[in-house]
N, C-alpha and C positions, 0 to 999 in steps of 0.2 A: 054529693050535687054541689050544682053550682047554677043557680038560678032556675031549679024544677027539676024538666028533660036532661041539663049539660052538665055535664061532667067536668072536673077539674083531673089536669094528668094524671097528679098522683094516685087517684082512684080507677083508672083503666088498665084493661089485664087482654088475655085472649080468649075471651070464653066467651062471645058473639062480637058480630059484625056491624050492630045497630049503634052503638058509640053516637052522638049527638057534645058537639064541642064549640064555646064561644074560643076565640083564641085572634091576636095579632101578629101578623106576618113580617117577624124578622129581617128575614134574609128568603131571597129565591134566585135562584139559579138553573142552568141547567146539565145534565151530565153526559157527556160522548162515551159512546158506547167503546170501549175497553180494546184500543191499538186501531178505534175506526175514528179520529179527532172533528174527523168533519161533518158523523153522522147523530145525529142526539137520539137518547135512546131515553131516559127519566128527566119529569120537571122536579126540582128535590126545593122543598121548604123549611126555615123553622119556625115555628110558632112559638106566641108564649100565652098564658092563659092569667088569668083575671090575678092568680099567685104570686105570677111570675117566673111559675118553673116554664122549663120549656121543653120541645121533643122535638123529633125529624116529623117526618114526613114526605112519600115520594109520591110520584103517579107516573107512568110509562104518557110516554111525549101522543101516543095517538090518543088517550083519554085524556090528556090536558088540552089537547086541540076542541076536543070536542066540547070540552065545557064553555057555558052558558055566561061562564062569572070568571073578572080580567083579572086574575090575584097579581095584586101590587105591595112593594115592602112600604110596610107605615098600617095599611090599612086593615078593618077587622073583620073578620066572617065568622057565619055558623057554617060549622061543620059537620053534615049526618052519615050515617051511613060508610063504615071504614073495616079495614080489618086493624090488631092491635098486633105486633108484632117484635120476638124480644130484637132488639137491638147487637146484634155479633160486631160490627160492621171496629176492624182494629183501629183507625183512629175516629171517635166522633164529631160530632157538631155539639155534644148536648149528653152529660153526664146521666141525662134519661136510662134506666137501664131498657126501653120501649120506644120503637118506633111506629109510625101509620101508613096506612097503607089506603090509595084512592082505590076503587072499585071505578067500575060504568055507569056502577049505579047512586053513588058519592055523589054528593048537593049540596052544593059550595054557591053558600046567600051572601050579601056584603050583610054588614052589622053597623046602623050607625048609631045608634047610643051607648053616650059614655062607656070607657074602657079604661084597665092602667094604660102607660104607655114606657114599658120598661124593655129599650131596647139597647139597651150594654150590660154589659155584664161584665165588667171591667177590672182587672188582676192590678194589685197594689206593687210596683215593684219591687222594693224591699222582699216581698212576699218570692217573686222570681228570682232577687237573688241569694236569697238564702236559701230555695225551695222549699217552701212550707204550705202545707194546704196544697198540694197542686196533685193533681191527676193528668199526668202525664198524655197521657193518650186521648184528652178533651182540648180540641179548640177554646180557646181563650181570646177576649179582650183587651188591649193596653190602648193608652191616647199619650203621646210625650213631645218634646221639640226636640226638631231634629240638630244634633250638635257638633255631631262629625261625620264623612262618608269617606269611603273610597270612589274612586272608581270599577266598574262595570267588568266582572271578568266574566269568565264563560268556563264553566264549569259541568263534563260529560254533555256537549252541545248544550248546553240554555245557559244564557245566562244569569246571571247575579249579582245585585246589589248590598253590599251590607253599609252600614249605619247606625247610629247608636242614639234610642233616644233619652230623654232624660226626664223626668217627673217636676214635680212645680217645686216637691227638696231636696232637686239636684243632681236625686240616686239616677243611675244610668243602665241601661236595658241595652246588649246587641240585636238588631236586628237584621233580620235577611229577607229581600224580594226576587221571585225568581221570572223569569219570562217579560211578558207583555204587563205585569204587577209594574214593574220599572218605570214605566212611561207616564206613569201618575205620579210620578215624586218626582223624577231625578232633572227633569225641564225644569219645576220650581223653583229647587234647587241654586240652576246655573243660569237661569235668567238673570238676576242681578245677585249682588257679594252681598246688598245688605237684608236678603230678601228671609224672612225668617220660616219655618215651615213646621207647622204645629200636624201630625200625624196620627190617625183614627185607624190602628188595624182590628178588623173587626172576625174574628176565628182565624188567628194566627195558630199554627202550631208550635208548641213545645220541640225542640231541637237539644237531644241531652247525650247527643255525638261526642260532649265535652263535658264531662260529669261537673267541672267546677265553672264551668259557666256557660246556663241555660241562655241559648238564642230562642228568640220566635221570631219565625218565619212564613214566608206566603203557604198553599197548599193549595195547590190544585184550580178547582172553579170556585170555591167555600169564601174564600176568603176577598173581605171586600175593607178598601184601601180606602180612606176619604181623606183629603190633606184643604187644613185651611176653612173646615166646615162652617155656616151654615148658624149649625143649631145649636141647643144652651148646653150642650158636650165639651164645645169649642169654646163658647164664652164663656161656660165656668171657669176653663182652665186657662186661658188669658189672664182673667179677672187672677189667679193666684199666682201663677206664674213669673206676670207682669206689676210692676209696682211703678208711682209717685214720687219723686222727691224734688223740693225747691231748693239750689241750693247755688254759691255761688263761688266761679270759678277765680281761685289767688293765683294756679302758677300751673306753668306748663308744664308738668314732669318730661316728657319727650326734649332731647339736648339737640337731637341732631336725624336725620333720616324720616324729618316728620310726614312725608311722601313716600311711595312706592310706584316703579312703572307698571303699568296696568295696557294690556291684549285690549283696545279699544274693541273688537267683534265681542271681547265675551265678558270682558272687568276682569280678567285675574291676572295674576302678578305677571311679568317680563320678567327672567332672568337673564341676564351677558355673560354666556363664554367665551373670553376669545375674542370680545369682538364683534361679537352675535347675539343678535337678543330671540332670545325664542320662548314664545307663550307656554305657563307652565299647562295649559289647561286643552290647548290645542293641538301642542308641542309639535307646533311648525314656528321656522325660522321668521319674523315678523316687522315689520317696515312702520308699520301703523299703530302707535302706543300714543298712550297718553300718562298725566302724572296724575296721579290719585292721596285725598289726604289720609292718614293715619294717624294720630293724634292723641297724647292721653294728659288727661288735664287732671289736677289736683283743685276738687269742689268740698266748699265746706258750708254745714248749718248749724246750729242753733243745739245741737247735739254732737257734733263731731267732722271727721273729716272721712271720702276716699278717693278712689282712685278713676275716670269714667273712659274708655276707652269711643272716641269717637271716631267714625270714618269718613269718607267725605259727603258723602250728605250731609251730616249731621254740622261737617266744617263750614261745606260753603253755606249753608245757612245763617252760619254763624261770623263767618269773616265777609263774604259777600263778592269772592273770586276767587277765580280756581289755584292749585295748587300752583306750587314753583316751579322751574324747569332749571332750575338751578344746581352748580355742582351734590352731592349726594353727601357732603360733611358739613355742605353749609348749616349754617347758626340759623333760632327759627328771625322770620325776619319781623321788624320791625311793627308789620302794620297785623300781624296775628295777634301779638301780645299786645296789640292798642285795642284789637274788636275784643277779644276777650279776655281781660284779665280783669276783676272786677264785675264782670257782668251775670248779673242774675236768671238764670235759667230754669225751666222744668225741663226734667229730663226723665224719662219711662223706660227705667230699668229691665235688666235683664237679668232672675235670681234664680238662674239654675243652671246646672252646667256648669258651664268654667267656671259660675263664682256661684257656691252651691254653699253655703252658711259656713266655711272653711275658711282658712287663712289665703287670699289670694289675690294673687297683684290689681290686679283691677275690676272692674263692672262694663258688659257691654252694655252703652248704651242702643235703645230700641228706639225713641223718638222723642224730640225736646222741639220747646216753644219758649219765645222769651214775649212774647203779650202780650200785654201790660192790662190790657181786658181779660185774659186766660188769667195772669195769673193774681190778679186781684178777685178775681170769684174763687179761686182755690184757694187763696186766703180768706179769705170770708167762711170758706164751707168749711175750715178745719182747724183755724185760728181765735176764730170767731164766730159772731151772730150769721147766721143765715139769711134772716128774714130778710137783708137790704140784698138777695138775688132773688129776681123773679122770674115770669117766665121770662119776660122781653129778650133776656139771657140766653139766646137762642144755638150760642157759640158752642156749646159745648154736646154731642149728642147720644141717643137716648142711651149706650152702652156703659160700662163699668168697670174702675179699675180700681185697685189700691192705693189711697197715699200712704206712707210714709219717711219717718225720719232715717239720716245714716243709723244713729244707733240703733235704731230697730231693724235696721232692712240685713242684718246679720243675723238675728234673730228671729224670721218671721219662720214659721211652720204651717203645718197643714190644720192646725187646731188652734191657733192663733183667729181670737174672734174678733180682737180691739181694734182691731184694724178703721179707721174710716173710709167713706168709697170715693173715688173722684171719676166723672161723666167722663166715659171713653171720647177722645176726641177722633177718632179714625175718619168722621166723614166730615168734619170741621177743616174750612177752608184757611184756618190760623193753625193748621199741624204742621210744623217746619221740618221737609225731608229732602227739601233739595235735589229732584231727580233732574234738574235741569241742564245741569253738566255733565250725564252722567258718556255721553259720546263725543264729549265736546276738545279737543286740542286748544292748548292757552294761544295758540299762532291763532284761531280762527276765531271771530266777532262773538260776543256772546250771546246769545239768542235770547230775546228778551220778550217774542210774541205771548206762551203762552203764561210767561209771569205774567206782563202787562193786563193778561187781559186778566188774570185772578185778582191782581192787584186791583184794578180798577175794582172788580166787584168788591174786595175786600173795600174800596175805598170807599161806594156806595153805603155800604155798608154798615160803616165807622160811620158813613157823616148822619144818617140816619136818626143814629142814636145820639149823637153830637159829641165823637169819639176823635181828637186827633186821628191825620196818620201818618204812619209812619213811611214816606217814598221810599226808606231805604230795605225794606220787607220785601224777602222774595217768601212768597206762601205754592206754598202743592199741598195737595190731601192724596195726593198718591201714594199709598202702605206700603212702606218699607220694612226691612227687617236685618236680621245681626248678620256677617258673615260666618259662613260653617270650615271648622278647617279639619281637613285629610287628615285620617288616623292608621292607624293599624289595626285588624281585628284580624 
């Protein structure tokens, strides 16, 4: 028993229909009638008790409509008078051998007191890859960052979208979304080339059609897909997947083709065939294109060196001008070398997937800043005393990231507990991501309105603190991520 008259899920059986439980609602969804998708049949729930055990519960749609209590995900309720049945479903939402069936006299009352919150039941990617400890007919939860994806295809009259997720150790699994689930993720991936999508799939189904490569896919109405969510699981994932490295740019690895031709509409690469420019994403001939940076730089700190990949937003914030429209074999312009070489920068790098702690060509830069005040605070926090850093230094927000060195960046794993934390700058006006030039051709004047307004605000902020303002800097707080490359899965 749990709390007197209230039972734990493990103690339920079919001997009576007067059971009472307290449980948090993990998931709710409506189940339509078979072959009649427009007509609802049942209201379905997945619940967890005080010990975190889960069970499935169902109620007929007419009885659900008569309930006086509105059942919502994440809330806790007291349920009384229901039937306990064997769970004979071929695909199950929980591993519990029983399920609950609510009756006309079932009572549902919201519970306002303290109760455990265990909304996720994540499975390690390694267990999925190795097919360890898995029950193939039980749905599971995964979270990871999208590293690559295919264009949607049609299978048996339904759209399917395949993509890869990587965990914080760089291990990858293939996932598939079907039907309307695709609209929850694909628009975010296509929004900008630098956009990173951290995806949580709750109640995903194991597709074991190919025994050597298990896939996770959406299933019917129960699967829940959340992209870049606000709750703690996403914050924790970002803390483990992205790291800050303070380093100096000492060389430009890219010797030519430091830019690429992009479609001005979608910012994807434009291919030139037979003198005709064609957008690889839109699939159409285009005359509306722009030049965008793609640059590899060599950086060093006190522990070693690494090659970082900088996309257009990063380069623009460092260089202060758009990519050149010169010949594709043109060498790096002098202004780029002058702006970058010997530049001390604080980089947020993505230590997943493409740079997954193996022999790698480069690290993907997520964000960067070269603001003096932020870098001083970073140095004080991780290389010296923190006593001089007061609450007045409010440019860093409440979140956190891990701060590390180049030498240690290839050694990090989920068991590493010795790395210091740096406050997240995602809401800081000093976070440089340079998206002012996203849709601007070099022939057009550089827009300054938004940048000027933000610089004015930063200047006022610096003046209040007695810090010299840098009129050459462009500030933006809009969050950007890194590009996803297409794959064959």
